[in-house]
Backbone as CSV, one residue per row, in Angstrom:
resi,resn,N_x,N_y,N_z,CA_x,CA_y,CA_z,C_x,C_y,C_z
1,GLN,22.404,-4.466,-59.650,23.370,-4.995,-58.744,22.977,-4.824,-57.287
2,GLU,23.168,-5.872,-56.509,22.947,-5.739,-55.097,24.135,-6.385,-54.357
3,TRP,24.575,-5.821,-53.230,25.625,-6.427,-52.410,25.449,-5.899,-51.031
4,GLN,26.152,-6.566,-50.094,26.164,-6.177,-48.669,27.421,-5.653,-48.186
5,ASN,27.420,-4.714,-47.342,28.491,-4.199,-46.596,28.142,-4.113,-45.096
6,PRO,28.633,-4.966,-44.277,28.190,-4.946,-42.867,28.718,-3.812,-42.079
7,PHE,29.658,-3.060,-42.600,30.176,-1.982,-41.945,29.436,-0.594,-42.301
8,ALA,28.470,-0.692,-43.184,27.667,0.461,-43.514,26.201,0.332,-43.092
9,THR,26.127,0.209,-41.784,24.792,-0.015,-41.207,24.573,1.078,-40.180
10,TRP,23.199,1.405,-39.892,22.854,2.371,-38.924,21.374,2.000,-38.439
11,ASP,21.058,2.559,-37.238,19.693,2.329,-36.730,18.914,3.617,-37.180
12,PRO,17.831,3.377,-37.990,17.053,4.596,-38.450,16.508,5.386,-37.296
13,LEU,16.220,4.811,-36.263,15.649,5.480,-35.045,16.631,6.575,-34.566
14,ASP,17.876,6.385,-34.689,18.965,7.296,-34.315,19.071,8.446,-35.316
15,PHE,18.512,8.366,-36.482,18.657,9.403,-37.566,17.386,9.772,-38.130
16,CYS,16.454,10.159,-37.306,15.130,10.673,-37.819,14.405,9.747,-38.734
17,ASN,14.456,8.513,-38.466,13.908,7.387,-39.318,14.334,7.363,-40.790
18,ILE,15.508,7.831,-40.953,16.036,7.771,-42.301,16.597,6.259,-42.516
19,SER,15.915,5.512,-43.452,16.351,4.119,-43.650,17.101,3.860,-44.911
20,GLU,17.267,4.904,-45.785,18.054,4.737,-46.961,18.513,6.072,-47.453
21,ILE,19.686,6.049,-48.094,20.226,7.298,-48.676,20.726,6.960,-50.095
22,ILE,20.723,7.935,-50.925,21.312,7.840,-52.238,22.705,8.503,-52.294
23,LEU,23.653,7.745,-52.834,25.039,8.194,-52.855,25.627,8.099,-54.284
24,PRO,26.600,8.901,-54.580,27.290,8.711,-55.850,28.066,7.344,-55.835
25,MET,28.195,6.726,-57.026,28.856,5.433,-57.082,30.243,5.382,-56.533
26,ASP,30.974,6.452,-56.618,32.354,6.506,-56.207,32.573,6.740,-54.699
27,THR,31.404,6.769,-53.934,31.522,6.976,-52.509,31.902,5.764,-51.828
28,TYR,31.426,4.581,-52.177,31.698,3.287,-51.597,32.245,2.313,-52.736
29,TRP,32.768,1.302,-52.287,33.132,0.174,-53.286,31.932,-0.351,-53.893
30,SER,31.994,-0.604,-55.203,30.960,-1.267,-55.925,31.586,-2.339,-56.792
31,PRO,30.843,-3.444,-57.123,31.485,-4.505,-57.843,31.782,-4.067,-59.272
32,PRO,33.034,-4.335,-59.714,33.463,-4.107,-61.100,33.112,-5.203,-62.031
33,VAL,32.214,-5.012,-62.812,31.719,-6.095,-63.696,31.912,-5.655,-65.181
34,PHE,32.167,-6.692,-65.998,32.509,-6.484,-67.443,31.725,-7.324,-68.240
35,ILE,31.396,-6.895,-69.496,30.749,-7.743,-70.540,31.902,-8.290,-71.405
36,LEU,31.919,-9.666,-71.486,32.990,-10.297,-72.080,33.010,-10.300,-73.642
37,GLU,31.734,-10.324,-74.210,31.530,-10.296,-75.652,31.779,-8.973,-76.200
38,ARG,32.009,-8.899,-77.581,32.166,-7.672,-78.286,30.793,-7.029,-78.377
39,VAL,30.623,-5.822,-77.740,29.441,-5.081,-77.774,29.715,-3.647,-77.977
40,SER,28.769,-2.865,-78.536,28.834,-1.456,-78.523,27.689,-1.080,-77.717
41,GLY,27.789,0.112,-77.053,26.701,0.424,-76.112,26.771,1.837,-75.706
42,GLN,25.733,2.197,-74.930,25.597,3.521,-74.287,25.511,3.314,-72.800
43,ASN,26.259,3.977,-72.078,26.184,3.928,-70.598,25.680,5.303,-70.115
44,PRO,24.416,5.463,-69.728,23.925,6.662,-69.199,24.597,7.052,-67.900
45,GLU,24.601,8.366,-67.660,25.263,8.944,-66.492,24.442,8.766,-65.216
46,LEU,24.041,7.621,-64.937,23.257,7.395,-63.676,24.054,6.625,-62.767
47,ASN,25.064,7.347,-62.199,26.125,6.800,-61.389,25.809,7.025,-59.869
48,TYR,24.677,6.417,-59.476,24.229,6.533,-58.071,23.794,5.110,-57.601
49,MET,23.854,5.007,-56.269,23.452,3.781,-55.658,22.599,4.146,-54.339
50,VAL,21.830,3.156,-53.997,20.967,3.341,-52.714,21.578,2.513,-51.707
51,LEU,21.858,3.081,-50.506,22.372,2.326,-49.381,21.268,2.300,-48.369
52,MET,20.843,1.100,-47.954,19.841,0.848,-46.926,20.482,0.758,-45.554
53,HIS,19.663,0.961,-44.551,20.202,0.987,-43.176,20.885,-0.365,-42.677
54,ASN,20.490,-1.407,-43.420,21.016,-2.789,-43.017,22.286,-3.096,-43.741
55,GLY,22.816,-2.140,-44.508,24.081,-2.291,-45.188,23.922,-2.986,-46.631
56,SER,22.784,-2.928,-47.064,22.394,-3.490,-48.390,22.550,-2.352,-49.454
57,PHE,23.407,-2.518,-50.427,23.542,-1.606,-51.555,22.762,-2.046,-52.719
58,ASN,22.202,-1.070,-53.520,21.410,-1.432,-54.670,21.753,-0.407,-55.752
59,SER,22.282,-0.891,-56.923,22.618,0.060,-57.988,21.843,-0.500,-59.279
60,THR,21.112,0.373,-59.819,20.474,0.040,-61.106,21.008,1.005,-62.131
61,ARG,21.933,0.474,-62.959,22.619,1.220,-63.905,22.243,0.710,-65.274
62,PRO,21.345,1.281,-66.029,20.892,0.677,-67.314,22.058,0.849,-68.242
63,PHE,22.211,-0.118,-69.038,23.302,-0.214,-70.053,22.700,-0.811,-71.307
64,GLN,22.589,0.097,-72.344,22.114,-0.434,-73.591,23.180,-0.933,-74.470
65,VAL,23.114,-2.186,-74.938,24.150,-2.733,-75.669,23.632,-3.288,-77.027
66,THR,24.493,-3.263,-78.062,24.186,-3.929,-79.289,25.180,-5.138,-79.320
67,LEU,24.631,-6.304,-79.355,25.461,-7.483,-79.285,25.537,-8.059,-80.794
68,THR,26.755,-8.314,-81.221,26.995,-8.917,-82.503,27.341,-10.362,-82.357
69,CYS,26.483,-11.188,-83.127,26.719,-12.647,-82.965,27.044,-13.214,-84.335
70,SER,27.822,-14.333,-84.332,27.917,-14.968,-85.689,26.731,-15.832,-85.911
71,LEU,26.476,-15.844,-87.244,25.172,-16.635,-87.629,25.583,-17.960,-88.255
72,ILE,24.788,-18.952,-87.941,25.014,-20.252,-88.693,23.683,-20.492,-89.440
73,ILE,23.715,-20.333,-90.660,22.495,-20.316,-91.465,22.326,-21.535,-92.401
74,LEU,22.827,-22.681,-91.914,22.768,-23.914,-92.714,21.319,-24.419,-93.008
75,LYS,20.390,-24.057,-92.122,19.019,-24.456,-92.184,18.068,-23.318,-92.574
76,PHE,18.632,-22.241,-93.154,17.880,-21.105,-93.485,16.693,-21.457,-94.345
77,PRO,15.440,-21.015,-94.159,15.080,-20.052,-93.213,14.541,-20.549,-91.891
78,PHE,14.812,-21.864,-91.618,14.263,-22.525,-90.460,15.299,-22.743,-89.327
79,ASP,16.329,-21.892,-89.317,17.324,-22.047,-88.264,17.067,-21.257,-87.018
80,THR,17.792,-21.588,-85.960,17.717,-20.904,-84.759,19.166,-20.381,-84.393
81,GLN,19.173,-19.147,-83.922,20.491,-18.619,-83.569,20.504,-18.351,-82.064
82,THR,21.752,-18.462,-81.442,21.918,-18.221,-80.102,23.097,-17.306,-79.963
83,CYS,22.879,-16.314,-79.149,23.967,-15.346,-78.751,24.146,-15.297,-77.206
84,ASN,25.365,-15.295,-76.762,25.733,-15.190,-75.418,26.116,-13.836,-75.055
85,LEU,25.782,-13.459,-73.809,26.093,-12.235,-73.123,26.626,-12.597,-71.737
86,SER,27.984,-12.550,-71.591,28.588,-12.981,-70.381,29.089,-11.734,-69.533
87,ILE,28.738,-11.843,-68.278,29.133,-10.747,-67.374,30.004,-11.304,-66.331
88,ALA,31.180,-10.720,-66.068,32.117,-11.267,-65.105,32.984,-10.143,-64.480
89,SER,33.716,-10.463,-63.450,34.675,-9.706,-62.890,35.968,-10.509,-62.637
90,PHE,36.955,-10.205,-63.344,38.205,-10.920,-63.200,39.148,-10.205,-62.213
91,LEU,38.683,-9.417,-61.375,39.490,-8.720,-60.419,39.505,-9.419,-59.036
92,TYR,38.425,-10.155,-58.861,38.242,-10.872,-57.446,38.023,-12.292,-57.648
93,PRO,38.701,-13.217,-57.078,38.515,-14.625,-57.210,37.149,-14.944,-56.632
94,ALA,36.456,-15.826,-57.326,35.070,-16.179,-56.931,35.051,-17.027,-55.642
95,VAL,36.004,-17.882,-55.373,35.888,-18.713,-54.209,35.949,-17.925,-52.934
96,THR,36.895,-16.916,-52.895,37.026,-16.169,-51.620,36.333,-14.833,-51.591
97,ASP,36.200,-14.075,-52.729,35.837,-12.688,-52.577,34.589,-12.315,-53.297
98,PHE,34.286,-12.878,-54.387,33.159,-12.298,-55.283,32.447,-13.439,-56.045
99,VAL,31.169,-13.653,-55.699,30.261,-14.558,-56.401,29.080,-13.839,-56.997
100,MET,28.870,-13.982,-58.250,27.788,-13.261,-58.897,26.618,-14.340,-59.003
101,LYS,25.418,-13.800,-58.690,24.167,-14.651,-58.798,23.085,-13.794,-59.442
102,THR,22.179,-14.484,-60.219,21.055,-13.678,-60.656,19.908,-13.734,-59.584
103,ARG,19.253,-12.620,-59.521,18.120,-12.545,-58.608,16.844,-13.011,-59.168
104,ARG,16.652,-12.907,-60.428,15.384,-13.282,-61.106,15.547,-14.565,-61.951
105,THR,14.447,-15.201,-62.227,14.429,-16.349,-63.022,14.610,-15.919,-64.529
106,PRO,14.971,-16.930,-65.349,14.997,-16.664,-66.829,13.638,-16.182,-67.338
107,ALA,12.534,-16.807,-66.824,11.192,-16.419,-67.353,10.913,-14.981,-67.042
108,GLU,11.239,-14.447,-65.822,11.074,-13.112,-65.419,11.959,-12.115,-66.225
109,ILE,13.223,-12.546,-66.454,14.020,-11.698,-67.173,13.608,-11.641,-68.702
110,MET,13.190,-12.761,-69.250,12.708,-12.773,-70.671,11.504,-11.920,-70.834
111,LYS,10.586,-11.998,-69.880,9.387,-11.197,-70.011,9.679,-9.622,-70.065
112,ASP,10.646,-9.258,-69.185,11.088,-7.847,-69.140,11.817,-7.484,-70.421
113,SER,12.703,-8.470,-70.895,13.561,-8.202,-72.092,12.817,-8.047,-73.340
114,GLN,11.750,-8.742,-73.437,10.972,-8.607,-74.676,10.532,-7.302,-74.979
115,SER,10.231,-6.560,-73.935,9.753,-5.223,-74.145,10.873,-4.197,-74.638
116,PHE,12.168,-4.594,-74.326,13.306,-3.804,-74.702,13.917,-4.298,-75.949
117,PHE,13.738,-5.430,-76.484,14.346,-6.095,-77.521,13.965,-5.400,-78.851
118,LEU,14.915,-4.866,-79.583,14.573,-4.231,-80.795,14.666,-5.254,-81.930
119,THR,13.666,-5.325,-82.796,13.675,-6.278,-83.815,13.299,-5.531,-85.146
120,ASP,13.659,-6.188,-86.225,13.322,-5.621,-87.548,12.317,-6.463,-88.241
121,GLY,11.684,-7.414,-87.522,10.715,-8.337,-88.123,11.254,-9.571,-88.734
122,GLU,12.550,-9.658,-88.905,13.222,-10.888,-89.423,13.586,-11.833,-88.334
123,TRP,13.728,-11.311,-87.166,14.213,-12.206,-86.060,13.102,-12.154,-84.961
124,LYS,13.005,-13.274,-84.224,12.087,-13.365,-83.072,12.863,-13.800,-81.812
125,PHE,12.624,-13.026,-80.737,13.227,-13.369,-79.457,12.410,-14.540,-78.842
126,THR,12.929,-15.736,-78.825,12.177,-16.848,-78.337,12.557,-17.513,-77.044
127,ASN,13.856,-17.319,-76.546,14.204,-18.012,-75.368,15.328,-17.308,-74.732
128,LEU,15.435,-17.384,-73.306,16.607,-16.860,-72.503,16.916,-17.878,-71.532
129,SER,18.222,-18.239,-71.470,18.660,-19.148,-70.376,19.848,-18.428,-69.666
130,ILE,20.080,-18.882,-68.418,21.076,-18.250,-67.643,21.989,-19.366,-67.126
131,ILE,23.264,-19.209,-67.254,24.324,-20.151,-66.708,25.200,-19.323,-65.744
132,GLU,25.241,-19.879,-64.467,26.165,-19.307,-63.572,27.318,-20.284,-63.299
133,TYR,28.462,-19.841,-63.487,29.728,-20.777,-63.365,30.833,-20.069,-62.931
134,THR,31.951,-20.908,-62.677,33.229,-20.381,-62.377,34.204,-20.571,-63.444
135,GLU,34.816,-19.541,-63.898,35.775,-19.653,-65.030,37.227,-19.699,-64.352
136,MET,37.916,-20.683,-64.819,39.402,-20.860,-64.262,40.326,-20.127,-65.071
137,VAL,41.108,-19.215,-64.556,42.069,-18.405,-65.309,43.432,-18.425,-64.325
138,ASP,44.478,-18.963,-64.799,45.702,-19.032,-64.020,45.439,-19.622,-62.695
139,ASP,44.843,-20.792,-62.544,44.617,-21.449,-61.255,43.764,-20.595,-60.351
140,LYS,43.004,-19.643,-60.771,42.069,-18.976,-59.915,40.680,-19.068,-60.522
141,GLY,39.657,-19.163,-59.738,38.255,-19.236,-60.242,37.629,-17.933,-60.112
142,PHE,36.888,-17.467,-61.254,36.202,-16.180,-61.295,34.730,-16.446,-61.613
143,SER,33.892,-15.767,-61.022,32.428,-15.827,-61.209,31.996,-15.232,-62.517
144,VAL,31.224,-15.952,-63.230,30.682,-15.623,-64.553,29.228,-15.882,-64.583
145,VAL,28.401,-14.976,-65.214,27.026,-15.233,-65.467,26.837,-15.058,-66.921
146,THR,26.360,-16.027,-67.646,26.170,-15.964,-69.138,24.628,-16.020,-69.376
147,TYR,24.191,-15.078,-70.141,22.797,-15.095,-70.676,22.850,-15.709,-72.106
148,LEU,22.052,-16.703,-72.388,21.918,-17.262,-73.641,20.651,-16.782,-74.316
149,VAL,20.723,-15.938,-75.319,19.584,-15.340,-75.948,19.341,-16.045,-77.340
C-alpha cells in the first residue's frame, strides 16, 4: 500500500539527511482495506510502515490467504475456473475520500504471483486480470479492486 500525507513532510537537510523513517502502523492513519470473499489466512506481525520525507507512506504487509471458489465442471477435464479476490474499504466514499489503484500491471503481478501460487499438479495458474471500479452501496460509491485469477 502507498498513500500520501502532505502534513507529514520534512526537509532531510534539517535532520542530518534522514529521508525516511520506519514507524509502527498505529502511529499514523493507514488505509483500512478488507478482502470481500471468504478466505482463511495468516497475517504476520509486520505492522510497520515507511514514511518518506515527501509525505509518502509505504506499507508492505504480506498476507497469505487460501481462497475457496465454486467450481463449474461441465467441461471436465477441459474446463477453466476463475476465482475473484476483491479488496475494498467501505469506510470511506471513493468519490471524495479514498480511491484504490493498482501500481503494477496484471502481467507484472502474475509473474510474481506464480512463484507464490501453491498447486497440487491438478490446477494451472494461467491468467490474472484486474478490475478497478466503484461499488454503489446506499447511494455512496466505494473503491474496489478485484483480481480475477
